[in-house]
KEMITOR-479026 format. One record per residue (C-alpha): residue number from 1; x, y, z. Coordinates in nm, 2 decimals. Layout:
N
NUM; X; Y; Z;
...
END
This chain:
633
1; 0.00; -0.01; 0.00;
2; 0.13; 0.33; -0.10;
3; 0.07; 0.57; 0.21;
4; 0.18; 0.90; 0.02;
5; -0.08; 0.86; -0.24;
6; -0.36; 0.84; 0.01;
7; -0.26; 1.17; 0.17;
8; -0.52; 1.40; 0.02;
9; -0.51; 1.65; 0.30;
10; -0.27; 1.73; 0.58;
11; -0.52; 1.62; 0.83;
12; -0.48; 1.26; 0.68;
13; -0.14; 1.24; 0.82;
14; -0.26; 1.27; 1.18;
15; -0.45; 0.94; 1.14;
16; -0.15; 0.74; 1.05;
17; -0.01; 0.48; 1.29;
18; 0.37; 0.47; 1.38;
19; 0.46; 0.21; 1.11;
20; 0.27; 0.40; 0.84;
21; 0.46; 0.72; 0.94;
22; 0.79; 0.54; 0.90;
23; 0.68; 0.42; 0.55;
24; 0.56; 0.76; 0.47;
25; 0.91; 0.90; 0.53;
26; 1.06; 0.64; 0.30;
27; 0.80; 0.72; 0.02;
28; 0.87; 1.09; 0.05;
29; 1.25; 1.04; 0.02;
30; 1.21; 0.82; -0.29;
31; 1.00; 1.10; -0.45;
32; 1.25; 1.37; -0.36;
33; 1.54; 1.18; -0.50;
34; 1.36; 1.08; -0.81;
35; 1.25; 1.43; -0.91;
36; 1.57; 1.59; -0.81;
37; 1.77; 1.35; -1.01;
38; 1.57; 1.46; -1.32;
39; 1.53; 1.83; -1.24;
40; 1.83; 1.92; -1.01;
41; 1.77; 2.11; -0.69;
42; 1.85; 2.11; -0.32;
43; 1.86; 1.74; -0.23;
44; 2.07; 1.69; 0.08;
45; 1.90; 1.94; 0.30;
46; 1.55; 1.82; 0.20;
47; 1.63; 1.47; 0.28;
48; 1.76; 1.56; 0.62;
49; 1.43; 1.72; 0.73;
50; 1.17; 1.45; 0.62;
51; 1.11; 1.33; 0.97;
52; 1.09; 1.69; 1.10;
53; 0.83; 1.78; 0.84;
54; 0.61; 1.48; 0.92;
55; 0.64; 1.55; 1.28;
56; 0.54; 1.91; 1.24;
57; 0.23; 1.81; 1.04;
58; 0.15; 1.54; 1.28;
59; 0.15; 1.77; 1.57;
60; 0.05; 2.12; 1.46;
61; -0.26; 2.24; 1.27;
62; -0.13; 2.42; 0.95;
63; -0.21; 2.64; 0.77;
64; -0.40; 2.79; 1.08;
65; -0.07; 2.75; 1.25;
66; 0.22; 2.93; 1.06;
67; 0.53; 2.76; 0.94;
68; 0.83; 2.96; 0.81;
69; 1.13; 2.79; 0.65;
70; 1.45; 2.96; 0.65;
71; 1.61; 2.99; 0.31;
72; 1.36; 2.73; 0.20;
73; 1.58; 2.48; 0.02;
74; 1.48; 2.21; 0.26;
75; 1.10; 2.25; 0.20;
76; 1.05; 1.98; -0.06;
77; 0.87; 1.73; 0.19;
78; 0.66; 2.03; 0.29;
79; 0.55; 2.09; -0.06;
80; 0.49; 1.72; -0.12;
81; 0.25; 1.70; 0.19;
82; 0.06; 2.01; 0.12;
83; -0.13; 1.92; -0.20;
84; 0.15; 1.96; -0.44;
85; 0.26; 1.59; -0.47;
86; 0.11; 1.54; -0.82;
87; 0.29; 1.85; -0.94;
88; 0.62; 1.78; -0.77;
89; 0.77; 1.65; -1.10;
90; 0.75; 2.01; -1.22;
91; 0.98; 2.13; -0.95;
92; 1.20; 2.43; -1.07;
93; 1.08; 2.40; -1.42;
94; 0.92; 2.69; -1.62;
95; 0.57; 2.73; -1.51;
96; 0.62; 2.45; -1.24;
97; 0.66; 2.44; -0.86;
98; 0.92; 2.68; -0.73;
99; 1.23; 2.55; -0.56;
100; 1.15; 2.75; -0.25;
101; 0.83; 2.84; -0.05;
102; 0.62; 3.09; -0.24;
103; 0.31; 3.26; -0.10;
104; 0.13; 3.26; -0.43;
105; 0.19; 2.89; -0.48;
106; 0.01; 2.76; -0.15;
107; -0.16; 2.88; 0.16;
108; 0.07; 2.65; 0.34;
109; 0.37; 2.86; 0.23;
110; 0.33; 3.13; 0.51;
111; 0.63; 3.32; 0.39;
112; 0.83; 3.33; 0.07;
113; 1.20; 3.27; 0.11;
114; 1.53; 3.22; -0.09;
115; 1.78; 3.42; 0.11;
116; 1.91; 3.29; 0.45;
117; 1.85; 3.43; 0.81;
118; 1.50; 3.57; 0.76;
119; 1.27; 3.31; 0.92;
120; 1.30; 3.42; 1.29;
121; 1.22; 3.79; 1.19;
122; 0.92; 3.68; 0.98;
123; 0.79; 3.45; 1.24;
124; 0.81; 3.71; 1.50;
125; 0.62; 3.95; 1.30;
126; 0.34; 3.70; 1.26;
127; 0.34; 3.62; 1.62;
128; 0.31; 3.99; 1.69;
129; 0.02; 4.03; 1.43;
130; -0.15; 3.73; 1.60;
131; -0.14; 3.90; 1.95;
132; -0.26; 4.23; 1.82;
133; -0.57; 4.06; 1.68;
134; -0.62; 3.84; 1.98;
135; -0.60; 3.52; 1.79;
136; -0.46; 3.19; 1.90;
137; -0.24; 2.99; 1.67;
138; 0.12; 2.88; 1.68;
139; 0.41; 3.03; 1.48;
140; 0.71; 2.81; 1.40;
141; 1.03; 2.90; 1.24;
142; 1.28; 2.64; 1.11;
143; 1.64; 2.77; 1.07;
144; 1.96; 2.59; 0.99;
145; 2.29; 2.62; 1.18;
146; 2.43; 2.79; 0.87;
147; 2.14; 3.05; 0.85;
148; 2.20; 3.12; 1.22;
149; 2.53; 3.28; 1.14;
150; 2.35; 3.56; 0.96;
151; 2.33; 3.90; 1.15;
152; 1.96; 3.93; 1.09;
153; 1.90; 3.59; 1.28;
154; 2.08; 3.74; 1.58;
155; 1.90; 4.06; 1.57;
156; 1.58; 3.87; 1.56;
157; 1.67; 3.64; 1.84;
158; 1.74; 3.95; 2.06;
159; 1.40; 4.09; 1.98;
160; 1.23; 3.76; 2.04;
161; 1.38; 3.75; 2.39;
162; 1.27; 4.10; 2.46;
163; 0.91; 4.07; 2.33;
164; 0.84; 3.72; 2.48;
165; 0.60; 3.62; 2.21;
166; 0.47; 3.26; 2.20;
167; 0.66; 3.11; 1.92;
168; 0.88; 2.80; 1.84;
169; 1.22; 2.83; 1.68;
170; 1.35; 2.50; 1.55;
171; 1.73; 2.51; 1.51;
172; 1.81; 2.23; 1.26;
173; 2.19; 2.15; 1.30;
174; 2.30; 1.93; 1.03;
175; 2.67; 1.97; 1.05;
176; 2.75; 1.76; 1.36;
177; 2.65; 1.41; 1.48;
178; 2.50; 1.35; 1.83;
179; 2.73; 1.18; 2.07;
180; 2.55; 0.90; 2.26;
181; 2.62; 1.04; 2.60;
182; 2.52; 1.39; 2.51;
183; 2.21; 1.27; 2.32;
184; 2.10; 1.06; 2.63;
185; 2.15; 1.33; 2.87;
186; 1.99; 1.59; 2.65;
187; 1.70; 1.37; 2.58;
188; 1.64; 1.33; 2.95;
189; 1.67; 1.69; 3.02;
190; 1.44; 1.77; 2.74;
191; 1.18; 1.54; 2.89;
192; 1.20; 1.71; 3.23;
193; 1.21; 2.06; 3.08;
194; 0.91; 2.02; 2.85;
195; 0.68; 1.85; 3.12;
196; 0.40; 2.09; 3.23;
197; 0.46; 2.01; 3.58;
198; 0.82; 2.12; 3.57;
199; 0.73; 2.46; 3.40;
200; 0.46; 2.52; 3.66;
201; 0.69; 2.42; 3.94;
202; 0.94; 2.68; 3.83;
203; 0.68; 2.95; 3.82;
204; 0.53; 2.85; 4.16;
205; 0.88; 2.84; 4.32;
206; 0.96; 3.19; 4.18;
207; 0.63; 3.33; 4.32;
208; 0.69; 3.17; 4.67;
209; 1.04; 3.31; 4.70;
210; 0.94; 3.65; 4.59;
211; 0.68; 3.66; 4.88;
212; 0.92; 3.58; 5.15;
213; 0.95; 3.88; 5.38;
214; 1.28; 4.06; 5.35;
215; 1.49; 3.78; 5.22;
216; 1.27; 3.67; 4.95;
217; 1.43; 3.87; 4.66;
218; 1.78; 3.79; 4.77;
219; 1.71; 3.43; 4.79;
220; 1.52; 3.44; 4.45;
221; 1.81; 3.60; 4.28;
222; 2.07; 3.37; 4.44;
223; 1.86; 3.06; 4.34;
224; 1.84; 3.21; 3.98;
225; 2.22; 3.24; 3.97;
226; 2.28; 2.89; 4.09;
227; 2.02; 2.78; 3.83;
228; 2.21; 2.96; 3.56;
229; 2.54; 2.83; 3.65;
230; 2.41; 2.47; 3.64;
231; 2.23; 2.53; 3.32;
232; 2.52; 2.70; 3.15;
233; 2.75; 2.41; 3.26;
234; 2.53; 2.12; 3.14;
235; 2.31; 2.27; 2.87;
236; 2.44; 2.40; 2.53;
237; 2.16; 2.65; 2.51;
238; 2.27; 2.88; 2.79;
239; 2.30; 3.16; 2.52;
240; 1.95; 3.13; 2.42;
241; 1.84; 3.12; 2.78;
242; 2.02; 3.43; 2.85;
243; 1.84; 3.60; 2.58;
244; 1.49; 3.51; 2.73;
245; 1.44; 3.20; 2.51;
246; 1.38; 2.86; 2.66;
247; 1.61; 2.60; 2.52;
248; 1.53; 2.24; 2.46;
249; 1.76; 1.99; 2.33;
250; 1.96; 1.88; 2.12;
251; 1.72; 1.61; 2.00;
252; 1.77; 1.36; 1.72;
253; 1.59; 1.51; 1.43;
254; 1.58; 1.20; 1.24;
255; 1.41; 1.00; 1.51;
256; 1.04; 1.05; 1.41;
257; 0.88; 0.94; 1.73;
258; 1.12; 1.13; 1.97;
259; 1.05; 1.45; 1.76;
260; 0.67; 1.40; 1.77;
261; 0.69; 1.35; 2.15;
262; 0.90; 1.66; 2.21;
263; 0.68; 1.87; 1.98;
264; 0.37; 1.75; 2.16;
265; 0.52; 1.89; 2.49;
266; 0.67; 2.20; 2.33;
267; 0.32; 2.28; 2.20;
268; 0.20; 2.35; 2.56;
269; 0.47; 2.58; 2.66;
270; 0.41; 2.96; 2.64;
271; 0.66; 3.21; 2.54;
272; 0.95; 3.18; 2.30;
273; 1.11; 2.84; 2.27;
274; 1.41; 2.71; 2.08;
275; 1.42; 2.34; 2.00;
276; 1.76; 2.23; 1.89;
277; 1.77; 1.92; 1.67;
278; 2.04; 1.74; 1.49;
279; 1.96; 1.59; 1.14;
280; 2.18; 1.42; 0.89;
281; 2.22; 1.60; 0.56;
282; 2.13; 1.36; 0.28;
283; 1.96; 1.12; 0.50;
284; 1.84; 0.80; 0.32;
285; 2.06; 0.84; 0.01;
286; 2.41; 0.72; 0.06;
287; 2.58; 0.94; -0.21;
288; 2.42; 1.26; -0.05;
289; 2.51; 1.13; 0.30;
290; 2.88; 1.08; 0.20;
291; 2.90; 1.40; 0.01;
292; 2.63; 1.65; 0.15;
293; 2.81; 1.96; 0.01;
294; 2.80; 1.82; -0.34;
295; 2.42; 1.74; -0.32;
296; 2.33; 2.06; -0.14;
297; 2.25; 2.21; -0.47;
298; 2.30; 1.98; -0.77;
299; 2.20; 1.94; -1.13;
300; 2.06; 1.63; -1.29;
301; 2.23; 1.31; -1.16;
302; 2.22; 0.92; -1.20;
303; 2.03; 0.78; -0.89;
304; 2.23; 0.46; -0.89;
305; 2.58; 0.62; -0.88;
306; 2.51; 0.98; -0.76;
307; 2.72; 1.10; -1.06;
308; 2.63; 1.40; -1.26;
309; 2.45; 1.37; -1.59;
310; 2.60; 1.68; -1.74;
311; 2.80; 1.63; -2.06;
312; 3.17; 1.63; -1.99;
313; 3.35; 1.93; -2.14;
314; 3.70; 2.09; -2.13;
315; 3.55; 2.43; -2.14;
316; 3.59; 2.60; -1.80;
317; 3.32; 2.78; -1.61;
318; 3.36; 3.15; -1.53;
319; 3.39; 3.05; -1.17;
320; 3.68; 2.82; -1.25;
321; 3.86; 3.08; -1.44;
322; 3.81; 3.33; -1.15;
323; 3.95; 3.07; -0.91;
324; 4.26; 2.99; -1.12;
325; 4.34; 3.34; -1.20;
326; 4.32; 3.45; -0.84;
327; 4.55; 3.17; -0.74;
328; 4.80; 3.28; -0.99;
329; 4.79; 3.63; -0.89;
330; 4.83; 3.54; -0.52;
331; 5.14; 3.35; -0.58;
332; 5.33; 3.67; -0.66;
333; 5.13; 3.92; -0.46;
334; 5.12; 3.83; -0.09;
335; 4.87; 4.12; -0.01;
336; 4.58; 3.95; -0.19;
337; 4.33; 3.80; 0.04;
338; 4.00; 3.63; -0.03;
339; 3.66; 3.65; 0.16;
340; 3.33; 3.48; 0.10;
341; 3.01; 3.43; 0.29;
342; 2.96; 3.06; 0.35;
343; 3.02; 2.98; -0.02;
344; 3.38; 2.88; -0.07;
345; 3.28; 2.60; -0.31;
346; 3.03; 2.79; -0.50;
347; 3.24; 3.09; -0.56;
348; 3.55; 2.89; -0.65;
349; 3.75; 2.99; -0.35;
350; 3.82; 2.64; -0.20;
351; 4.15; 2.60; -0.38;
352; 4.26; 2.94; -0.25;
353; 4.15; 2.83; 0.10;
354; 4.36; 2.52; 0.08;
355; 4.67; 2.69; -0.06;
356; 4.65; 3.01; 0.14;
357; 4.46; 2.94; 0.46;
358; 4.60; 3.24; 0.65;
359; 4.47; 3.47; 0.37;
360; 4.12; 3.32; 0.34;
361; 3.82; 3.41; 0.54;
362; 3.48; 3.24; 0.52;
363; 3.26; 3.46; 0.75;
364; 2.94; 3.25; 0.73;
365; 2.61; 3.38; 0.59;
366; 2.71; 3.74; 0.68;
367; 2.75; 3.94; 0.36;
368; 2.74; 4.27; 0.55;
369; 3.03; 4.17; 0.78;
370; 3.23; 4.02; 0.49;
371; 3.22; 4.35; 0.31;
372; 3.31; 4.57; 0.60;
373; 3.58; 4.33; 0.70;
374; 3.72; 4.37; 0.35;
375; 3.72; 4.74; 0.40;
376; 3.91; 4.69; 0.72;
377; 4.17; 4.47; 0.54;
378; 4.20; 4.73; 0.26;
379; 4.25; 5.02; 0.51;
380; 4.53; 4.81; 0.66;
381; 4.71; 4.77; 0.33;
382; 4.57; 4.44; 0.19;
383; 4.41; 4.37; -0.14;
384; 4.08; 4.20; -0.04;
385; 3.88; 4.00; -0.30;
386; 3.52; 3.94; -0.18;
387; 3.35; 3.67; -0.39;
388; 2.96; 3.66; -0.36;
389; 2.67; 3.56; -0.57;
390; 2.52; 3.88; -0.73;
391; 2.19; 3.82; -0.55;
392; 2.35; 3.79; -0.21;
393; 2.55; 4.12; -0.27;
394; 2.22; 4.30; -0.23;
395; 2.24; 4.24; 0.13;
396; 2.56; 4.44; 0.17;
397; 2.45; 4.76; -0.01;
398; 2.51; 5.00; 0.27;
399; 2.85; 4.84; 0.36;
400; 2.95; 4.88; -0.02;
401; 2.83; 5.24; -0.02;
402; 2.94; 5.36; 0.32;
403; 3.24; 5.15; 0.42;
404; 3.42; 5.08; 0.08;
405; 3.33; 5.35; -0.16;
406; 3.29; 5.65; 0.07;
407; 3.65; 5.58; 0.19;
408; 3.76; 5.48; -0.17;
409; 3.91; 5.16; -0.05;
410; 4.06; 4.91; -0.29;
411; 3.82; 4.62; -0.24;
412; 3.74; 4.40; -0.54;
413; 3.39; 4.25; -0.54;
414; 3.35; 3.96; -0.76;
415; 2.99; 3.89; -0.82;
416; 2.93; 3.53; -0.95;
417; 2.60; 3.41; -1.08;
418; 2.52; 3.76; -1.23;
419; 2.24; 3.79; -1.47;
420; 1.98; 3.51; -1.51;
421; 2.08; 3.20; -1.31;
422; 1.79; 2.96; -1.41;
423; 1.59; 2.72; -1.21;
424; 1.64; 2.88; -0.86;
425; 1.41; 3.16; -0.98;
426; 1.36; 3.53; -0.88;
427; 1.53; 3.50; -0.54;
428; 1.84; 3.40; -0.71;
429; 1.86; 3.59; -1.03;
430; 2.15; 3.85; -1.02;
431; 1.97; 4.11; -1.24;
432; 1.99; 4.42; -1.03;
433; 2.35; 4.48; -0.96;
434; 2.42; 4.73; -1.24;
435; 2.14; 4.93; -1.11;
436; 2.20; 4.94; -0.74;
437; 2.58; 4.99; -0.77;
438; 2.64; 5.22; -1.07;
439; 2.51; 5.53; -0.90;
440; 2.76; 5.51; -0.60;
441; 3.06; 5.74; -0.63;
442; 3.41; 5.61; -0.65;
443; 3.30; 5.27; -0.79;
444; 3.42; 5.10; -1.12;
445; 3.20; 4.83; -1.26;
446; 3.32; 4.58; -1.53;
447; 3.16; 4.28; -1.71;
448; 3.37; 4.05; -1.93;
449; 3.25; 3.92; -2.26;
450; 3.44; 3.59; -2.21;
451; 3.68; 3.41; -1.99;
452; 3.99; 3.57; -2.12;
453; 3.85; 3.91; -2.06;
454; 3.75; 3.80; -1.71;
455; 4.11; 3.73; -1.62;
456; 4.23; 4.05; -1.78;
457; 3.97; 4.24; -1.57;
458; 4.09; 4.08; -1.25;
459; 4.44; 4.21; -1.33;
460; 4.29; 4.54; -1.39;
461; 4.09; 4.55; -1.07;
462; 4.39; 4.44; -0.84;
463; 4.62; 4.68; -1.01;
464; 4.42; 4.98; -0.92;
465; 4.35; 5.16; -0.58;
466; 3.98; 5.21; -0.58;
467; 3.66; 5.00; -0.54;
468; 3.59; 4.76; -0.82;
469; 3.30; 4.54; -0.90;
470; 3.36; 4.25; -1.14;
471; 3.04; 4.08; -1.27;
472; 3.03; 3.76; -1.45;
473; 2.76; 3.48; -1.51;
474; 2.69; 3.13; -1.40;
475; 2.81; 2.84; -1.61;
476; 3.04; 2.76; -1.89;
477; 3.25; 3.02; -2.06;
478; 3.33; 3.01; -2.44;
479; 3.64; 2.82; -2.46;
480; 3.85; 3.11; -2.60;
481; 4.22; 3.11; -2.60;
482; 4.36; 3.25; -2.28;
483; 4.65; 3.49; -2.27;
484; 4.95; 3.34; -2.10;
485; 5.05; 3.69; -1.95;
486; 4.72; 3.87; -1.90;
487; 4.74; 4.25; -1.93;
488; 4.51; 4.50; -1.76;
489; 4.25; 4.67; -1.96;
490; 4.26; 5.06; -2.00;
491; 4.01; 5.21; -1.77;
492; 3.68; 5.33; -1.95;
493; 3.79; 5.20; -2.28;
494; 3.54; 5.00; -2.48;
495; 3.63; 4.75; -2.75;
496; 3.51; 4.80; -3.11;
497; 3.43; 4.46; -3.27;
498; 3.27; 4.58; -3.58;
499; 3.25; 4.92; -3.77;
500; 2.98; 4.91; -4.04;
501; 2.65; 5.07; -4.12;
502; 2.43; 5.34; -3.95;
503; 2.34; 5.11; -3.66;
504; 2.55; 5.05; -3.36;
505; 2.50; 4.77; -3.10;
506; 2.65; 4.86; -2.77;
507; 2.66; 4.54; -2.55;
508; 2.79; 4.46; -2.21;
509; 2.91; 4.13; -2.06;
510; 2.71; 3.82; -2.15;
511; 2.53; 4.01; -2.44;
512; 2.84; 4.09; -2.64;
513; 2.86; 3.75; -2.82;
514; 2.49; 3.74; -2.90;
515; 2.52; 4.10; -3.03;
516; 2.80; 3.99; -3.26;
517; 2.59; 3.69; -3.38;
518; 2.29; 3.92; -3.44;
519; 2.51; 4.15; -3.65;
520; 2.62; 3.86; -3.86;
521; 2.26; 3.75; -3.92;
522; 2.16; 4.10; -4.02;
523; 2.47; 4.13; -4.24;
524; 2.32; 3.82; -4.44;
525; 2.02; 4.02; -4.50;
526; 2.20; 4.34; -4.61;
527; 2.16; 4.52; -4.28;
528; 2.50; 4.62; -4.13;
529; 2.57; 4.71; -3.78;
530; 2.87; 4.83; -3.57;
531; 2.92; 4.62; -3.25;
532; 3.09; 4.76; -2.94;
533; 3.19; 4.57; -2.63;
534; 3.14; 4.83; -2.37;
535; 3.35; 4.65; -2.10;
536; 3.27; 4.91; -1.84;
537; 2.93; 5.01; -1.69;
538; 3.11; 5.27; -1.50;
539; 3.30; 5.47; -1.61;
540; 3.17; 5.47; -1.96;
541; 3.38; 5.53; -2.26;
542; 3.25; 5.87; -2.31;
543; 3.44; 5.96; -2.63;
544; 3.34; 5.66; -2.82;
545; 2.96; 5.68; -2.72;
546; 2.96; 6.05; -2.82;
547; 3.13; 5.97; -3.16;
548; 2.87; 5.69; -3.22;
549; 2.59; 5.93; -3.14;
550; 2.73; 6.18; -3.39;
551; 2.79; 5.92; -3.67;
552; 2.51; 5.68; -3.63;
553; 2.13; 5.69; -3.68;
554; 2.04; 5.42; -3.42;
555; 2.22; 5.30; -3.12;
556; 2.10; 4.99; -2.94;
557; 2.22; 4.90; -2.58;
558; 2.19; 4.53; -2.47;
559; 2.24; 4.41; -2.11;
560; 2.14; 4.11; -1.90;
561; 2.02; 4.33; -1.61;
562; 1.68; 4.52; -1.54;
563; 1.65; 4.81; -1.77;
564; 1.56; 5.05; -1.49;
565; 1.88; 5.22; -1.39;
566; 2.10; 4.97; -1.57;
567; 2.37; 5.01; -1.83;
568; 2.13; 5.14; -2.11;
569; 2.01; 5.41; -1.86;
570; 2.38; 5.50; -1.81;
571; 2.43; 5.54; -2.18;
572; 2.12; 5.75; -2.22;
573; 2.21; 5.97; -1.93;
574; 2.56; 6.04; -2.07;
575; 2.41; 6.12; -2.43;
576; 2.14; 6.35; -2.27;
577; 2.38; 6.54; -2.05;
578; 2.60; 6.61; -2.35;
579; 2.32; 6.71; -2.59;
580; 2.40; 6.41; -2.81;
581; 2.06; 6.26; -2.85;
582; 2.03; 6.34; -3.21;
583; 2.02; 5.98; -3.31;
584; 1.76; 5.73; -3.20;
585; 1.86; 5.52; -2.89;
586; 1.69; 5.20; -2.77;
587; 1.77; 4.98; -2.48;
588; 1.72; 4.60; -2.45;
589; 1.74; 4.43; -2.11;
590; 1.50; 4.28; -1.86;
591; 1.16; 4.42; -1.78;
592; 1.04; 4.58; -1.46;
593; 0.93; 4.26; -1.31;
594; 1.07; 3.96; -1.12;
595; 1.19; 3.70; -1.36;
596; 1.04; 3.35; -1.30;
597; 1.23; 3.02; -1.28;
598; 1.33; 2.82; -1.59;
599; 1.64; 2.72; -1.78;
600; 1.87; 3.01; -1.86;
601; 1.83; 2.94; -2.22;
602; 1.43; 2.95; -2.18;
603; 1.44; 3.28; -1.99;
604; 1.69; 3.46; -2.22;
605; 1.46; 3.35; -2.53;
606; 1.15; 3.47; -2.33;
607; 1.31; 3.81; -2.29;
608; 1.46; 3.83; -2.65;
609; 1.81; 3.85; -2.51;
610; 1.94; 3.63; -2.79;
611; 2.11; 3.69; -3.12;
612; 1.76; 3.62; -3.29;
613; 1.59; 3.86; -3.04;
614; 1.85; 4.13; -3.09;
615; 1.81; 4.10; -3.48;
616; 1.44; 4.11; -3.47;
617; 1.44; 4.41; -3.25;
618; 1.68; 4.60; -3.48;
619; 1.47; 4.51; -3.79;
620; 1.15; 4.65; -3.63;
621; 1.33; 4.98; -3.56;
622; 1.48; 5.01; -3.90;
623; 1.13; 5.11; -4.04;
624; 1.03; 5.32; -3.74;
625; 1.34; 5.53; -3.76;
626; 1.38; 5.52; -4.14;
627; 1.74; 5.40; -4.12;
628; 1.95; 5.32; -4.43;
629; 2.04; 4.96; -4.34;
630; 2.34; 4.95; -4.59;
631; 2.50; 5.28; -4.50;
632; 2.88; 5.28; -4.42;
633; 3.05; 5.44; -4.13;
END
């Protein structure tokens, strides 16, 4: 009998017997592994919390009670149990289920997620709203030990302790195993601490001591100090207790029945509670258990072997080129240091960390701290390189502006996964960085057309003494020949790739090669275009752009960024300020909306950011602007 197929509503789960719950966990794991092997996704973390998810739905009454998943890449079992099992095969596909909780997708998704360290803040807000409305429901936040390193999580914990709202925080610790002696002691302590009688006895004892004449307050304070000393000595949660949050655990998060028992007891405790559980990342799938980092976020893979199904290639990714180039530069420049925020593997800094451990800093999920720390290193004479995903750099905006650029400190921000990233969807697309960075004074922004230009830009950035942002995409590069001795690029100098016709395509970064291909397609039809690789979003090549405006009838800018405030906007501003808008100027980029999930290829085609899309756009504008398509420069 298939248990999962008979779960039509979350209330059905509450009727299952213990052996049926165990079978349900196995069936959920098989479904997650099967779909993720075909679609890619966040496998290891989702497998680790299957028992937790079942236990939560066994004990609590969702969606009346509210469940907030931090980051959300562990929410696959949650999606399966909340009416989305039949659509689970569409996970991360265009038009399918999102890879993260999404409020518009289900009433069970109480809060949309995708970036780390937000769950406690959101849950506290929900608890506050509940109390304002005099309602009665539980609010639960599930946060991983990695996300707990984020500053926002600590800010929220501090506020939780101050407001004393009735809420449950589940700390999912999946980095350490539970030692038997610690686990047994913790389980025993948890049983006592969650017993209603124990909670009542603590309260009654406090009231009794307070009312003793004269000595009552002194005895109460002394007893409290003794209690705190014992607690801090034997219980790992002393920090949380000091913040005013009751700590329970650690508990085996993969022991379904122990979890249900503890959650049933916790449900009756009022005030903020933190339940500390240990789970095994990749639980139930040996390849993921053995290599949880590899299976944290993975593409398509063979279920039997766990090996990737991606076609082998000798063409490097942009991340690999960044990694190799930084290593080469660090060998001869001892002032180069590298920083990342919990992403040494994803950003390509693992080899640097292994070779130069004293010059490498992984600060955890703390982008703000990473950026200001880099500013401190730069102020002390070092050359810090901060490697982040573009989407996560958004979290450090104030630090980039105030701590780096205001002081004109030589920090190089390398923004990986810039532009459209694909199946992770709108929370992970890096399509806003041109817009939120280019208006900051003292900053330089570069985007390479290929991997050779990436390494040259790295040499350019580290040769200077000012803030630099270097932006490059996810995935494979082009396989172009690499310079053995890379030379820096002249500041604010674009590259002219073609000089024909009355039309000029000025492209930046990932859009340069599609622009070149578009020009070839148009040339075959007798429509000739000049093509410029802008290289710099800031500072722009002013002289070249003014020359194009004076000699062309139509200029088209192309970028893989939102149009609002992006590269095209910068070009328009420059031409306008210099009275050079005598020619027609159009901009291609991403619209003023959040880009959905889908493959990178699908999303680029959807937004016409392809050679075909660029060529079609130009042909449409030839008639509108009465351009002579065969005119010479």
